[in-house]
py3Dmol code that shows the C-alpha trace and the ligand (Angstrom):
import py3Dmol

protein = """\
ATOM      1  CA  ILE A   1     -22.321 -19.464  14.014  1.00  0.00           C
ATOM      2  CA  GLY A   2     -18.841 -18.186  15.053  1.00  0.00           C
ATOM      3  CA  SER A   3     -16.983 -18.346  11.770  1.00  0.00           C
ATOM      4  CA  LYS A   4     -16.054 -14.783  10.484  1.00  0.00           C
ATOM      5  CA  PRO A   5     -15.702 -14.096   6.780  1.00  0.00           C
ATOM      6  CA  LEU A   6     -11.962 -13.947   6.592  1.00  0.00           C
ATOM      7  CA  SER A   7     -11.308 -16.681   9.067  1.00  0.00           C
ATOM      8  CA  GLY A   8      -8.383 -18.741   7.952  1.00  0.00           C
ATOM      9  CA  GLN A   9      -7.397 -16.008   5.477  1.00  0.00           C
ATOM     10  CA  ARG A  10      -3.977 -14.511   5.474  1.00  0.00           C
ATOM     11  CA  VAL A  11      -3.972 -10.870   4.722  1.00  0.00           C
ATOM     12  CA  LEU A  12      -0.870  -8.681   4.164  1.00  0.00           C
ATOM     13  CA  VAL A  13      -1.194  -4.867   4.279  1.00  0.00           C
ATOM     14  CA  THR A  14       1.390  -2.215   3.835  1.00  0.00           C
ATOM     15  CA  ALA A  15       1.135   1.160   5.434  1.00  0.00           C
ATOM     16  CA  GLY A  16       2.973   4.424   5.861  1.00  0.00           C
ATOM     17  CA  GLY A  17       5.669   6.093   3.943  1.00  0.00           C
ATOM     18  CA  THR A  18       9.101   4.741   3.015  1.00  0.00           C
ATOM     19  CA  VAL A  19      12.339   6.329   4.659  1.00  0.00           C
ATOM     20  CA  GLU A  20      15.296   6.878   2.217  1.00  0.00           C
ATOM     21  CA  ARG A  21      18.317   7.778   4.034  1.00  0.00           C
ATOM     22  CA  ILE A  22      20.679  10.451   2.720  1.00  0.00           C
ATOM     23  CA  ASP A  23      23.076  10.383   5.786  1.00  0.00           C
ATOM     24  CA  PRO A  24      22.819   9.231   9.316  1.00  0.00           C
ATOM     25  CA  VAL A  25      20.457  12.256  10.392  1.00  0.00           C
ATOM     26  CA  ARG A  26      18.651  13.050   7.251  1.00  0.00           C
ATOM     27  CA  TYR A  27      16.247  11.439   4.961  1.00  0.00           C
ATOM     28  CA  ILE A  28      13.572  11.592   2.240  1.00  0.00           C
ATOM     29  CA  THR A  29      10.072  10.540   3.086  1.00  0.00           C
ATOM     30  CA  ASN A  30       6.323  11.602   2.529  1.00  0.00           C
ATOM     31  CA  ASP A  31       3.320  12.527   4.434  1.00  0.00           C
ATOM     32  CA  SER A  32       1.614   9.130   4.746  1.00  0.00           C
ATOM     33  CA  SER A  33       0.452   8.527   8.471  1.00  0.00           C
ATOM     34  CA  GLY A  34      -0.289   5.068   8.128  1.00  0.00           C
ATOM     35  CA  LYS A  35      -3.892   5.711   8.845  1.00  0.00           C
ATOM     36  CA  MET A  36      -5.546   4.216   5.651  1.00  0.00           C
ATOM     37  CA  GLY A  37      -3.455   1.011   5.962  1.00  0.00           C
ATOM     38  CA  PHE A  38      -4.074   0.555   9.671  1.00  0.00           C
ATOM     39  CA  ALA A  39      -7.804   0.870   8.941  1.00  0.00           C
ATOM     40  CA  ILE A  40      -7.780  -1.959   6.477  1.00  0.00           C
ATOM     41  CA  ALA A  41      -5.724  -4.038   8.737  1.00  0.00           C
ATOM     42  CA  GLU A  42      -8.059  -3.509  11.703  1.00  0.00           C
ATOM     43  CA  VAL A  43     -11.145  -4.370   9.476  1.00  0.00           C
ATOM     44  CA  ALA A  44      -9.374  -7.573   8.153  1.00  0.00           C
ATOM     45  CA  ARG A  45      -8.385  -8.637  11.739  1.00  0.00           C
ATOM     46  CA  ASP A  46     -11.927  -8.006  12.875  1.00  0.00           C
ATOM     47  CA  ARG A  47     -13.364 -10.095  10.135  1.00  0.00           C
ATOM     48  CA  GLY A  48     -11.324 -13.076  11.215  1.00  0.00           C
ATOM     49  CA  ALA A  49      -8.109 -12.689   9.091  1.00  0.00           C
ATOM     50  CA  GLU A  50      -4.592 -13.333  10.312  1.00  0.00           C
ATOM     51  CA  VAL A  51      -3.116  -9.998   9.386  1.00  0.00           C
ATOM     52  CA  THR A  52       0.556  -8.966   8.606  1.00  0.00           C
ATOM     53  CA  LEU A  53       1.099  -5.305   8.585  1.00  0.00           C
ATOM     54  CA  VAL A  54       4.325  -4.243   6.929  1.00  0.00           C
ATOM     55  CA  CYS A  55       4.905  -0.524   8.062  1.00  0.00           C
ATOM     56  CA  GLY A  56       7.142   2.175   6.940  1.00  0.00           C
ATOM     57  CA  ARG A  57       7.224   5.442   8.839  1.00  0.00           C
ATOM     58  CA  THR A  58       3.883   6.084  10.580  1.00  0.00           C
ATOM     59  CA  GLU A  59       2.273   8.597  12.813  1.00  0.00           C
ATOM     60  CA  ALA A  60       0.527   6.521  15.268  1.00  0.00           C
ATOM     61  CA  ALA A  61       1.117   3.079  16.766  1.00  0.00           C
ATOM     62  CA  PRO A  62      -0.121   0.117  14.595  1.00  0.00           C
ATOM     63  CA  PRO A  63      -3.475  -1.382  15.882  1.00  0.00           C
ATOM     64  CA  ASN A  64      -3.361  -4.495  18.170  1.00  0.00           C
ATOM     65  CA  GLY A  65      -3.890  -8.225  17.229  1.00  0.00           C
ATOM     66  CA  VAL A  66      -1.865  -7.972  13.984  1.00  0.00           C
ATOM     67  CA  ASN A  67       1.601  -9.109  13.082  1.00  0.00           C
ATOM     68  CA  VAL A  68       3.632  -5.887  12.696  1.00  0.00           C
ATOM     69  CA  VAL A  69       6.689  -5.865  10.623  1.00  0.00           C
ATOM     70  CA  HIS A  70       8.751  -2.480  10.829  1.00  0.00           C
ATOM     71  CA  THR A  71      10.703  -1.355   7.688  1.00  0.00           C
ATOM     72  CA  ASP A  72      12.231   1.866   6.570  1.00  0.00           C
ATOM     73  CA  SER A  73      13.436   2.071   2.988  1.00  0.00           C
ATOM     74  CA  ALA A  74      11.518   0.928  -0.222  1.00  0.00           C
ATOM     75  CA  LEU A  75      14.202  -2.007  -0.575  1.00  0.00           C
ATOM     76  CA  ARG A  76      13.781  -3.254   2.807  1.00  0.00           C
ATOM     77  CA  MET A  77       9.935  -3.061   2.512  1.00  0.00           C
ATOM     78  CA  ARG A  78      10.177  -4.982  -0.595  1.00  0.00           C
ATOM     79  CA  ASP A  79      12.122  -7.750   1.049  1.00  0.00           C
ATOM     80  CA  GLU A  80       9.748  -8.092   3.817  1.00  0.00           C
ATOM     81  CA  VAL A  81       6.587  -8.339   1.337  1.00  0.00           C
ATOM     82  CA  MET A  82       8.317 -10.684  -0.956  1.00  0.00           C
ATOM     83  CA  ARG A  83       9.300 -13.130   1.340  1.00  0.00           C
ATOM     84  CA  ARG A  84       5.711 -13.313   2.902  1.00  0.00           C
ATOM     85  CA  LEU A  85       3.898 -13.726  -0.469  1.00  0.00           C
ATOM     86  CA  ASP A  86       3.858 -17.612  -0.284  1.00  0.00           C
ATOM     87  CA  GLY A  87       0.687 -18.446   1.690  1.00  0.00           C
ATOM     88  CA  THR A  88      -0.785 -15.076   1.441  1.00  0.00           C
ATOM     89  CA  ASP A  89      -4.432 -14.826   0.135  1.00  0.00           C
ATOM     90  CA  ILE A  90      -4.852 -11.104  -0.132  1.00  0.00           C
ATOM     91  CA  VAL A  91      -2.156  -8.290  -0.579  1.00  0.00           C
ATOM     92  CA  ILE A  92      -3.236  -4.560   0.161  1.00  0.00           C
ATOM     93  CA  LYS A  93      -0.661  -2.108  -0.634  1.00  0.00           C
ATOM     94  CA  ALA A  94      -1.572   1.312   0.956  1.00  0.00           C
ATOM     95  CA  ALA A  95       1.993   2.203   1.758  1.00  0.00           C
ATOM     96  CA  ALA A  96       3.478   5.400   0.239  1.00  0.00           C
ATOM     97  CA  VAL A  97       6.710   4.023  -1.453  1.00  0.00           C
ATOM     98  CA  ALA A  98       9.191   6.482  -2.516  1.00  0.00           C
ATOM     99  CA  ASP A  99       9.764   6.189  -6.124  1.00  0.00           C
ATOM    100  CA  TYR A 100      13.482   7.148  -5.809  1.00  0.00           C
ATOM    101  CA  ARG A 101      16.260   6.961  -3.171  1.00  0.00           C
ATOM    102  CA  PRO A 102      19.587   8.550  -2.920  1.00  0.00           C
ATOM    103  CA  ALA A 103      22.117   6.846  -5.037  1.00  0.00           C
ATOM    104  CA  SER A 104      24.395   6.545  -1.940  1.00  0.00           C
ATOM    105  CA  ARG A 105      24.096   6.951   1.695  1.00  0.00           C
ATOM    106  CA  ALA A 106      26.794   8.863   3.341  1.00  0.00           C
ATOM    107  CA  ASP A 107      28.436   7.209   6.400  1.00  0.00           C
ATOM    108  CA  GLN A 108      29.014  10.620   8.087  1.00  0.00           C
ATOM    109  CA  LYS A 109      26.887  13.620   8.358  1.00  0.00           C
ATOM    110  CA  ILE A 110      27.218  15.597   5.113  1.00  0.00           C
ATOM    111  CA  LYS A 111      28.975  18.795   5.789  1.00  0.00           C
ATOM    112  CA  LYS A 112      28.152  22.170   4.310  1.00  0.00           C
ATOM    113  CA  SER A 113      30.839  23.190   1.827  1.00  0.00           C
ATOM    114  CA  SER A 114      29.648  24.946  -1.457  1.00  0.00           C
ATOM    115  CA  ASP A 115      26.393  26.964  -2.056  1.00  0.00           C
ATOM    116  CA  SER A 116      24.655  24.271  -3.738  1.00  0.00           C
ATOM    117  CA  LEU A 117      24.530  20.369  -3.449  1.00  0.00           C
ATOM    118  CA  THR A 118      23.282  17.890  -5.866  1.00  0.00           C
ATOM    119  CA  LEU A 119      21.514  14.777  -4.624  1.00  0.00           C
ATOM    120  CA  GLU A 120      21.636  12.055  -7.144  1.00  0.00           C
ATOM    121  CA  LEU A 121      18.549   9.739  -6.909  1.00  0.00           C
ATOM    122  CA  VAL A 122      18.040   6.264  -8.306  1.00  0.00           C
ATOM    123  CA  ARG A 123      14.760   4.500  -8.860  1.00  0.00           C
ATOM    124  CA  ASN A 124      13.453   2.262  -6.392  1.00  0.00           C
ATOM    125  CA  PRO A 125      11.804  -1.066  -7.222  1.00  0.00           C
ATOM    126  CA  ASP A 126       8.117  -1.047  -7.764  1.00  0.00           C
ATOM    127  CA  ILE A 127       6.884  -3.384  -5.003  1.00  0.00           C
ATOM    128  CA  LEU A 128       3.295  -3.774  -6.175  1.00  0.00           C
ATOM    129  CA  GLN A 129       4.503  -4.509  -9.758  1.00  0.00           C
ATOM    130  CA  GLU A 130       6.824  -7.062  -8.561  1.00  0.00           C
ATOM    131  CA  VAL A 131       4.091  -8.932  -6.555  1.00  0.00           C
ATOM    132  CA  GLY A 132       1.831  -8.780  -9.825  1.00  0.00           C
ATOM    133  CA  GLU A 133       4.841 -10.365 -11.717  1.00  0.00           C
ATOM    134  CA  TRP A 134       5.574 -12.861  -8.998  1.00  0.00           C
ATOM    135  CA  ARG A 135       2.001 -14.157  -9.278  1.00  0.00           C
ATOM    136  CA  GLU A 136       2.070 -14.021 -13.131  1.00  0.00           C
ATOM    137  CA  ALA A 137       5.053 -16.147 -13.457  1.00  0.00           C
ATOM    138  CA  ARG A 138       3.805 -18.612 -10.834  1.00  0.00           C
ATOM    139  CA  GLY A 139       0.477 -18.894 -12.325  1.00  0.00           C
ATOM    140  CA  SER A 140      -1.137 -18.502  -8.866  1.00  0.00           C
ATOM    141  CA  GLY A 141      -0.968 -16.319  -5.847  1.00  0.00           C
ATOM    142  CA  PRO A 142      -2.856 -13.486  -3.675  1.00  0.00           C
ATOM    143  CA  PHE A 143      -5.587 -11.285  -4.726  1.00  0.00           C
ATOM    144  CA  ILE A 144      -3.747  -8.019  -5.259  1.00  0.00           C
ATOM    145  CA  VAL A 145      -5.148  -4.478  -4.307  1.00  0.00           C
ATOM    146  CA  GLY A 146      -2.947  -1.396  -5.123  1.00  0.00           C
ATOM    147  CA  PHE A 147      -3.418   2.174  -4.251  1.00  0.00           C
ATOM    148  CA  ALA A 148      -2.875   5.108  -6.504  1.00  0.00           C
ATOM    149  CA  ALA A 149      -2.139   8.687  -5.090  1.00  0.00           C
ATOM    150  CA  GLU A 150      -2.903  11.136  -7.730  1.00  0.00           C
ATOM    151  CA  THR A 151      -3.415  14.855  -8.130  1.00  0.00           C
ATOM    152  CA  ALA A 152      -4.884  15.223 -11.657  1.00  0.00           C
ATOM    153  CA  ASP A 153      -6.256  12.620 -14.407  1.00  0.00           C
ATOM    154  CA  VAL A 154      -7.161  10.025 -11.631  1.00  0.00           C
ATOM    155  CA  GLU A 155      -8.996   7.576 -13.839  1.00  0.00           C
ATOM    156  CA  LYS A 156      -6.348   7.703 -16.553  1.00  0.00           C
ATOM    157  CA  HIS A 157      -3.515   6.933 -14.039  1.00  0.00           C
ATOM    158  CA  ALA A 158      -5.513   4.319 -11.969  1.00  0.00           C
ATOM    159  CA  LEU A 159      -6.416   2.363 -15.030  1.00  0.00           C
ATOM    160  CA  ASP A 160      -2.702   2.558 -16.242  1.00  0.00           C
ATOM    161  CA  LYS A 161      -1.507   1.295 -12.889  1.00  0.00           C
ATOM    162  CA  LEU A 162      -4.148  -1.475 -12.669  1.00  0.00           C
ATOM    163  CA  ALA A 163      -2.836  -2.788 -16.025  1.00  0.00           C
ATOM    164  CA  ARG A 164       0.969  -2.195 -15.539  1.00  0.00           C
ATOM    165  CA  LYS A 165       1.294  -3.449 -11.995  1.00  0.00           C
ATOM    166  CA  LYS A 166      -1.004  -6.347 -12.840  1.00  0.00           C
ATOM    167  CA  CYS A 167      -3.235  -6.058  -9.844  1.00  0.00           C
ATOM    168  CA  ASP A 168      -6.947  -7.075  -9.458  1.00  0.00           C
ATOM    169  CA  LEU A 169      -8.156  -3.712  -7.937  1.00  0.00           C
ATOM    170  CA  ILE A 170      -6.776  -0.141  -7.617  1.00  0.00           C
ATOM    171  CA  VAL A 171      -7.958   2.394  -5.149  1.00  0.00           C
ATOM    172  CA  ALA A 172      -7.346   5.495  -6.346  1.00  0.00           C
ATOM    173  CA  ASN A 173      -7.550   8.859  -4.253  1.00  0.00           C
ATOM    174  CA  ASN A 174      -7.134  12.444  -5.442  1.00  0.00           C
ATOM    175  CA  VAL A 175      -4.705  13.548  -2.660  1.00  0.00           C
ATOM    176  CA  SER A 176      -5.324  17.235  -3.379  1.00  0.00           C
ATOM    177  CA  GLU A 177      -8.947  17.028  -2.445  1.00  0.00           C
ATOM    178  CA  ALA A 178      -9.848  18.244   1.043  1.00  0.00           C
ATOM    179  CA  GLY A 179     -10.737  15.188   3.237  1.00  0.00           C
ATOM    180  CA  ALA A 180      -8.730  12.860   1.023  1.00  0.00           C
ATOM    181  CA  GLY A 181      -5.435  11.073   0.983  1.00  0.00           C
ATOM    182  CA  PHE A 182      -2.474  11.740   3.368  1.00  0.00           C
ATOM    183  CA  GLY A 183      -2.829  12.300   7.155  1.00  0.00           C
ATOM    184  CA  THR A 184      -6.511  12.892   6.998  1.00  0.00           C
ATOM    185  CA  GLU A 185      -9.240  10.828   9.057  1.00  0.00           C
ATOM    186  CA  THR A 186     -11.370  10.497   5.950  1.00  0.00           C
ATOM    187  CA  ASN A 187     -10.826   9.548   2.406  1.00  0.00           C
ATOM    188  CA  ILE A 188     -12.664   9.742  -0.898  1.00  0.00           C
ATOM    189  CA  VAL A 189     -11.672   6.941  -3.209  1.00  0.00           C
ATOM    190  CA  SER A 190     -12.699   5.441  -6.759  1.00  0.00           C
ATOM    191  CA  VAL A 191     -12.061   1.727  -6.908  1.00  0.00           C
ATOM    192  CA  TYR A 192     -11.151   0.273 -10.385  1.00  0.00           C
ATOM    193  CA  GLY A 193     -10.942  -3.311 -11.098  1.00  0.00           C
ATOM    194  CA  ARG A 194     -10.959  -5.837 -14.048  1.00  0.00           C
ATOM    195  CA  GLY A 195     -13.850  -5.993 -16.513  1.00  0.00           C
ATOM    196  CA  ASP A 196     -14.830  -2.474 -16.104  1.00  0.00           C
ATOM    197  CA  PHE A 197     -15.494  -2.667 -12.428  1.00  0.00           C
ATOM    198  CA  PHE A 198     -15.930   0.891 -11.010  1.00  0.00           C
ATOM    199  CA  GLU A 199     -17.208   2.252  -7.700  1.00  0.00           C
ATOM    200  CA  HIS A 200     -16.987   5.603  -6.240  1.00  0.00           C
ATOM    201  CA  LEU A 201     -16.922   6.052  -2.376  1.00  0.00           C
ATOM    202  CA  PRO A 202     -17.895   9.474  -1.206  1.00  0.00           C
ATOM    203  CA  GLN A 203     -16.107  11.035   1.752  1.00  0.00           C
ATOM    204  CA  MET A 204     -16.158   8.699   4.645  1.00  0.00           C
ATOM    205  CA  THR A 205     -13.876   7.578   7.497  1.00  0.00           C
ATOM    206  CA  LYS A 206     -10.848   5.430   6.620  1.00  0.00           C
ATOM    207  CA  ARG A 207     -12.427   2.689   8.572  1.00  0.00           C
ATOM    208  CA  ALA A 208     -15.472   2.881   6.469  1.00  0.00           C
ATOM    209  CA  VAL A 209     -13.477   2.963   3.333  1.00  0.00           C
ATOM    210  CA  ALA A 210     -11.714  -0.216   4.627  1.00  0.00           C
ATOM    211  CA  GLU A 211     -14.989  -2.082   5.286  1.00  0.00           C
ATOM    212  CA  ARG A 212     -16.391  -1.414   1.899  1.00  0.00           C
ATOM    213  CA  LEU A 213     -13.143  -2.309   0.195  1.00  0.00           C
ATOM    214  CA  LEU A 214     -13.023  -5.555   1.908  1.00  0.00           C
ATOM    215  CA  ASP A 215     -16.566  -6.198   0.850  1.00  0.00           C
ATOM    216  CA  ILE A 216     -15.599  -5.351  -2.788  1.00  0.00           C
ATOM    217  CA  VAL A 217     -12.558  -7.913  -2.414  1.00  0.00           C
ATOM    218  CA  LYS A 218     -14.665 -10.519  -1.164  1.00  0.00           C
ATOM    219  CA  ASP A 219     -17.194 -10.097  -4.294  1.00  0.00           C
ATOM    220  CA  ALA A 220     -14.416  -9.932  -6.698  1.00  0.00           C
ATOM    221  CA  ARG A 221     -12.805 -13.163  -5.538  1.00  0.00           C
ATOM    222  CA  LYS A 222     -15.881 -14.944  -5.500  1.00  0.00           C
ATOM    223  CA  GLY A 223     -16.255 -13.912  -9.198  1.00  0.00           C
ATOM    224  CA  LEU A 224     -12.720 -15.108  -9.830  1.00  0.00           C
ATOM    225  CA  ALA A 225     -13.469 -18.411  -8.327  1.00  0.00           C
ATOM    226  CA  ASN A 226     -16.764 -18.770 -10.417  1.00  0.00           C
ATOM    227  CA  ARG A 227     -15.096 -18.216 -13.681  1.00  0.00           C
TER     228      ARG A 227
END
"""
ligand_1 = """\
39
LIG
O -1.274 6.942 5.272
P -2.399 7.952 5.048
O -1.871 9.224 5.776
O -3.734 7.536 5.757
O -2.537 8.128 3.681
C -3.255 7.134 2.850
C -2.255 7.340 1.477
C -2.777 8.496 0.601
C -0.957 7.136 1.606
C -3.068 6.068 0.605
O -4.390 6.238 0.621
C -2.364 5.870 -0.809
O -2.762 6.205 -1.827
N -1.419 4.884 -0.914
C -0.557 4.725 -2.011
C 0.495 5.898 -2.172
C 1.475 5.819 -3.325
O 2.646 5.436 -3.212
O 0.638 5.851 -4.469
P 1.536 5.595 -6.033
O 0.459 6.071 -6.890
O 2.678 6.401 -6.031
O 1.592 4.150 -6.132
C 0.687 3.252 -6.459
C 0.910 1.952 -5.848
O 2.231 1.268 -6.086
C 0.554 1.926 -4.394
O -0.026 0.683 -4.102
C 1.986 1.901 -3.793
O 2.237 1.176 -2.659
C 2.738 1.070 -4.917
N 4.140 1.311 -5.109
C 4.684 2.543 -5.586
C 5.945 2.622 -5.781
C 6.935 1.660 -5.645
N 8.137 2.103 -5.666
N 6.503 0.600 -5.060
C 5.150 0.364 -4.933
O 4.630 -0.531 -4.415
"""
view = py3Dmol.view(width=600, height=400)
view.addModel(protein, "pdb")
view.setStyle({"model": 0}, {"cartoon": {"style": "trace"}})
view.addModel(ligand_1, "xyz")
view.setStyle({"model": 1}, {"stick": {}})
view.zoomTo()
view.show()
């Protein structure tokens, strides 16, 4: 009695959107509120895990009882995630990371001059993929869960991300569906895993999605251990 299912486990969750600065007063971001990642962090905390929550820009305050690391850009989020991987048991990446950032950040506010302005963007590192490659190179490491925010061909893109980003599970949400995705209190997800694992979760609160997801993670880790 008294021991919780995730006691002694270290869980790292990312949440929110990254912020890619253009100049001191302008930036590129997205609609992630942080709610999905916060719900996962809360459930992991309630199940006894030691939780680190690496946040980008979020709407509400992060939950109590977890270690919160505030970041802004994808580059900073990458550094904060990578330096914590050693000793982490489960990584869950619910953050919406910008795929591109401005090629340079102006030191001063950009002034109006001509009728058009071209902003050059460069690719950001793919943090989830780097986590997968880190584990592969090392031969051991955390159980890795990625998300996939899609608007079409959800299954195809989710399976592609599962393989390419070398994760154990991908949680796909069709962010154009009502009641799913960015900013909402609920989500509708499909979970894809290795060995043809598939489970669809109909519309439910993000807390309920987080609870079921952590049950799936538990079973999948047991499966890996028994192999
Ligand atoms: O925060 P909420 O308002 O509650 O909204 C929740 C959510 C819609 C943001 C969440 O459910 C979700 O889908 N998060 C992932 C958003 C996303 O960036 O999806 P993606 O398909 O572009 O990326 C796939 C995965 O790779 C994600 O785990 C993402 O964190 C990761 N990624 C993406 C790009 C990048 N450069 N680095 C990454 O690590």
